[in-house]
C-alpha positions as CSV (number, residue, x, y, z in Angstrom):
1,M,-86.9,224.7,49.6
2,S,-88.4,228.1,48.6
3,F,-91.2,230.1,50.1
4,D,-93.5,232.8,48.7
5,I,-92.7,235.8,50.9
6,P,-95.1,238.7,50.9
7,E,-93.9,242.4,50.8
8,T,-95.9,243.4,53.8
9,M,-96.9,241.7,57.1
10,T,-99.0,242.3,60.1
11,A,-97.0,243.4,63.1
12,I,-98.1,244.6,66.6
13,E,-97.2,248.3,67.3
14,I,-97.1,250.2,70.6
15,T,-99.3,253.1,69.6
16,E,-98.8,255.0,72.8
17,F,-97.4,254.1,76.2
18,G,-99.9,252.3,78.5
19,G,-101.7,249.0,79.2
20,P,-102.3,246.2,76.9
21,E,-104.9,248.1,74.9
22,V,-102.2,250.2,73.3
23,L,-101.0,247.3,71.3
24,K,-102.5,247.5,67.8
25,P,-102.0,245.5,64.6
26,A,-100.4,247.4,61.7
27,S,-99.0,246.7,58.3
28,R,-95.2,246.7,58.0
29,P,-92.8,245.8,55.3
30,V,-91.4,242.3,55.7
31,P,-87.7,242.7,56.9
32,Q,-85.1,241.3,54.7
33,P,-82.2,239.1,56.2
34,A,-78.8,240.6,56.1
35,A,-75.6,238.6,56.0
36,G,-75.6,236.1,58.8
37,E,-79.3,236.4,59.4
38,V,-82.3,234.3,58.7
39,L,-86.0,235.3,58.1
40,V,-88.4,233.4,60.2
41,R,-92.1,233.1,59.7
42,N,-93.4,233.1,63.2
43,A,-95.8,230.5,64.5
44,A,-95.6,231.6,68.3
45,V,-93.9,234.3,70.2
46,G,-93.2,234.6,74.0
47,V,-94.4,237.5,76.2
48,N,-91.8,238.7,78.8
49,F,-91.6,241.3,81.5
50,P,-89.3,243.6,79.3
51,D,-92.2,243.5,76.7
52,T,-94.6,245.0,79.2
53,M,-92.0,247.6,80.4
54,Q,-91.4,248.7,76.8
55,R,-95.2,249.1,76.3
56,Q,-95.3,251.3,79.4
57,G,-92.4,253.5,78.2
58,V,-89.9,252.5,80.8
59,Y,-87.7,250.1,78.8
60,P,-86.8,251.5,75.4
61,P,-85.3,249.1,72.8
62,P,-81.6,249.4,72.1
63,P,-80.5,251.9,69.5
64,G,-81.0,250.6,66.1
65,T,-83.5,247.9,67.1
66,T,-87.1,247.9,65.6
67,D,-89.8,249.4,67.7
68,I,-91.9,246.2,67.2
69,P,-91.7,244.5,70.7
70,G,-91.1,240.9,71.4
71,L,-87.9,239.0,72.4
72,E,-88.5,235.3,71.6
73,L,-90.2,233.3,69.0
74,A,-90.5,230.0,67.3
75,G,-91.3,229.4,63.6
76,T,-89.9,228.4,60.2
77,V,-86.9,229.7,58.4
78,V,-88.1,231.0,55.0
79,A,-85.1,232.8,53.8
80,A,-81.3,233.2,54.7
81,G,-78.8,236.0,54.1
82,D,-75.4,235.6,52.7
83,G,-73.1,233.4,54.7
84,V,-75.6,231.5,56.7
85,S,-74.6,227.9,57.3
86,R,-76.4,226.7,60.4
87,H,-80.0,227.0,59.1
88,A,-81.8,226.7,55.7
89,P,-85.3,227.5,54.5
90,G,-87.7,225.0,56.0
91,D,-85.9,224.4,59.3
92,E,-88.1,224.9,62.3
93,V,-86.4,227.0,65.1
94,C,-86.8,228.9,68.3
95,A,-84.9,232.2,68.7
96,L,-83.9,235.0,70.9
97,V,-84.0,238.5,69.4
98,S,-83.6,242.1,70.5
99,G,-87.0,243.0,69.3
100,G,-89.5,242.4,66.4
101,A,-91.0,239.1,67.4
102,Y,-94.5,240.5,67.6
103,A,-94.9,240.1,64.0
104,E,-95.6,237.5,61.3
105,Y,-91.9,237.6,60.2
106,T,-88.7,238.4,62.1
107,V,-85.0,238.5,61.1
108,V,-82.8,236.6,63.5
109,P,-79.0,236.4,63.8
110,E,-78.4,232.7,62.9
111,Q,-76.4,232.0,66.1
112,L,-79.4,233.1,68.2
113,A,-81.6,230.4,66.5
114,L,-81.8,226.8,67.7
115,P,-83.7,223.8,66.2
116,L,-86.8,222.9,68.1
117,P,-86.1,220.5,70.9
118,G,-87.6,217.0,70.4
119,G,-91.1,216.6,71.4
120,Y,-91.7,220.4,71.6
121,D,-94.3,222.2,69.4
122,M,-94.0,225.8,68.3
123,I,-95.8,227.2,71.3
124,R,-93.8,225.4,73.9
125,A,-90.6,226.2,72.0
126,A,-91.3,229.9,71.9
127,A,-91.1,230.0,75.7
128,I,-87.5,228.6,75.8
129,P,-85.0,231.3,74.5
130,E,-85.4,234.2,76.9
131,N,-85.1,232.2,80.1
132,F,-83.0,229.2,79.2
133,F,-80.5,231.2,77.0
134,T,-80.0,233.6,79.9
135,V,-79.5,230.8,82.4
136,W,-77.1,228.8,80.2
137,T,-75.0,231.7,79.3
138,N,-74.7,232.9,82.9
139,L,-74.3,229.6,84.7
140,F,-72.1,227.8,82.3
141,D,-70.4,230.4,80.1
142,G,-70.1,232.7,83.1
143,V,-69.5,231.0,86.5
144,Q,-69.2,227.6,84.8
145,L,-71.4,225.6,87.1
146,T,-70.4,222.0,87.5
147,A,-71.7,218.9,89.2
148,G,-71.1,219.0,92.9
149,D,-71.6,222.7,93.1
150,S,-74.3,224.1,95.4
151,I,-76.3,227.0,94.1
152,L,-78.7,229.5,95.7
153,I,-81.3,230.8,93.1
154,H,-83.3,233.8,94.2
155,G,-86.8,234.2,92.7
156,G,-87.1,230.5,92.0
157,S,-90.7,230.6,90.9
158,G,-90.1,233.1,88.1
159,G,-89.1,232.4,84.5
160,I,-85.3,232.6,85.1
161,G,-85.6,230.8,88.3
162,T,-87.7,227.9,87.1
163,A,-85.3,227.4,84.2
164,A,-82.2,227.6,86.4
165,I,-83.6,225.1,89.0
166,Q,-84.1,222.4,86.2
167,V,-80.8,223.0,84.5
168,A,-78.7,223.2,87.6
169,R,-80.3,220.0,88.9
170,A,-79.8,218.2,85.6
171,F,-76.1,219.0,85.7
172,G,-75.6,217.6,89.2
173,A,-75.8,220.7,91.5
174,T,-77.5,221.0,94.8
175,V,-80.2,223.6,94.4
176,F,-81.4,226.0,97.1
177,T,-84.0,228.6,96.1
178,T,-86.1,231.4,97.5
179,A,-89.8,232.1,96.8
180,R,-92.6,234.2,98.3
181,N,-95.1,231.6,99.6
182,A,-95.6,227.9,100.4
183,E,-97.2,227.2,97.0
184,K,-94.4,228.7,95.2
185,C,-91.8,226.8,97.3
186,R,-93.7,223.6,96.6
187,V,-93.5,224.1,92.8
188,C,-89.7,224.9,93.1
189,E,-89.1,221.6,94.9
190,E,-91.2,219.6,92.4
191,L,-88.9,221.1,89.6
192,G,-85.8,219.8,91.4
193,A,-84.8,222.3,94.2
194,T,-83.3,220.5,97.2
195,R,-84.7,223.1,99.5
196,A,-87.1,226.0,98.7
197,I,-87.1,228.8,101.3
198,N,-90.1,230.9,101.9
199,Y,-88.3,234.2,102.4
200,T,-91.3,235.8,104.2
201,E,-91.0,233.3,107.0
202,E,-87.3,232.2,107.0
203,D,-83.9,233.8,106.8
204,F,-82.4,232.2,103.7
205,V,-78.9,232.8,104.9
206,E,-79.5,230.8,108.1
207,V,-81.3,228.0,106.3
208,V,-78.5,227.5,103.7
209,K,-75.7,227.6,106.4
210,N,-77.6,225.1,108.5
211,A,-78.4,222.8,105.5
212,T,-74.7,222.8,104.4
213,G,-73.1,222.5,107.8
214,G,-71.8,226.0,107.5
215,A,-70.2,225.5,104.1
216,G,-72.7,227.6,102.3
217,C,-73.3,227.8,98.5
218,S,-70.6,228.0,95.8
219,V,-72.8,229.9,93.3
220,V,-75.6,232.5,93.7
221,L,-78.0,233.5,91.0
222,D,-79.5,236.7,91.9
223,M,-82.3,238.6,90.1
224,V,-83.1,240.7,93.2
225,G,-79.9,242.6,94.2
226,G,-79.9,245.2,97.1
227,D,-80.1,243.6,100.5
228,Y,-80.1,240.1,99.1
229,S,-76.6,240.8,97.6
230,R,-75.4,242.3,100.8
231,A,-76.7,239.3,102.7
232,T,-74.7,236.8,100.6
233,S,-71.2,235.7,100.8
234,T,-68.1,238.0,100.8
235,Y,-66.5,235.5,98.3
236,W,-68.7,233.7,95.8
237,R,-69.0,232.7,92.2
238,W,-71.8,235.0,91.5
239,M,-74.2,235.9,88.7
240,A,-76.7,238.9,88.8
241,A,-79.1,238.4,86.0
242,W,-80.4,241.6,84.3
243,S,-78.4,243.7,86.7
244,R,-75.5,245.2,84.8
245,S,-76.6,248.7,85.6
246,R,-76.3,248.1,89.3
247,F,-72.6,247.3,89.2
248,R,-69.5,249.1,87.8
249,K,-66.2,247.8,86.5
250,A,-63.5,248.7,89.0
251,P,-59.9,249.8,88.0
252,R,-57.6,246.9,88.6
253,S,-55.5,248.8,91.1
254,S,-58.5,249.5,93.2
255,C,-58.9,245.8,94.2
256,S,-56.8,245.0,97.3
257,S,-58.9,242.5,99.1
258,R,-57.0,239.5,97.8
259,P,-53.9,239.2,95.7
260,S,-55.6,236.5,93.5
261,C,-58.4,238.8,92.4
262,R,-58.5,239.4,88.6
263,S,-62.2,239.9,88.0
264,G,-62.4,243.6,88.9
265,F,-66.1,243.7,89.5
266,T,-67.3,245.8,92.4
267,T,-70.4,246.7,94.2
268,P,-70.9,249.9,96.3
269,D,-70.3,248.0,99.5
270,R,-67.5,245.5,98.6
271,P,-64.3,245.9,96.5
272,C,-64.6,242.9,94.2
273,V,-65.6,239.4,93.3
274,P,-62.3,237.5,93.2
275,E,-61.1,234.8,90.8
276,P,-58.5,232.4,91.9
277,R,-55.1,232.0,90.3
278,N,-55.5,228.2,89.8
279,K,-58.6,228.7,87.5
280,K,-58.1,229.5,83.9
281,R,-60.4,232.3,82.9
282,S,-63.0,231.4,80.3
283,S,-62.3,233.0,76.9
284,R,-66.0,232.8,76.1
285,K,-68.1,235.9,76.0
286,R,-69.9,236.7,79.2
287,S,-73.6,237.4,79.2
288,N,-75.9,240.2,80.5
289,G,-75.2,238.9,83.9
290,I,-72.0,239.6,85.9
291,S,-70.0,236.6,87.2
292,G,-66.9,236.1,89.3
293,R,-65.0,233.1,90.8
294,C,-63.3,232.4,94.0
295,S,-61.9,229.5,95.9
296,K,-63.7,230.1,99.3
297,K,-67.2,228.8,99.4
298,A,-69.3,230.6,101.9
299,I,-72.6,232.3,102.6
300,S,-72.8,234.7,105.7
301,S,-74.6,237.6,107.2
302,P,-73.3,241.0,106.4
């Protein structure tokens, strides 16, 4: 199948930093797919918080990335670069990109494009990649969540949170989550959370300890950081989404809290997030979150 591809397209530019009014349509050349890339004619794109931050001038795109905003999209593959084997012109896909989705056409690395899920139209599919790719990569490629785990998800009513609740529950985990008010908590429980905690009225540490008989959670998904991280377990399997800048990689020799520690990740107030000897480390690439493993399951006050 072949498509007539124009030389130029309409894209949305950030003409200056500010509110939504600074987004203006402009004519741009249609990008050409390089080796391992596909060109997608967009039918729908997602709008995410990083887009608004980029528009305000506080979240610049990575070096070498187009200045056109937009991180997720759905559309039809119209051309493929050399070496592409997963997708062909005519395929309908949704995709995650580092920029460029606010346009009629976007180039996408083929491994970041997935077929549309059954029953999803383009508009619904465009809202999948940013949240669900992040959740999947961190919870399964990172901490390797399994049935029987218990997980505490902070910010359960947000995009990452709502995706994580559904995915974790579908794979057999017991889900606790925090949200800001009763209505948000209700929605979280409708999505599958076993217990949603209104953090303005309850101490999530105490609620989880009481609900689990003191055992606590085996996994924590943290989009908040700060006091939330300090309030959570000394030993956990842990993922901090969007927070790589808050943590540093510790020298191996600096970790002396447990002989089994091999993760080497450290926060300012604790030496590491340990990983047990009897668990083979995943060889899969970790995501933009940080994860660690340990054999002790607990959640406790500082």
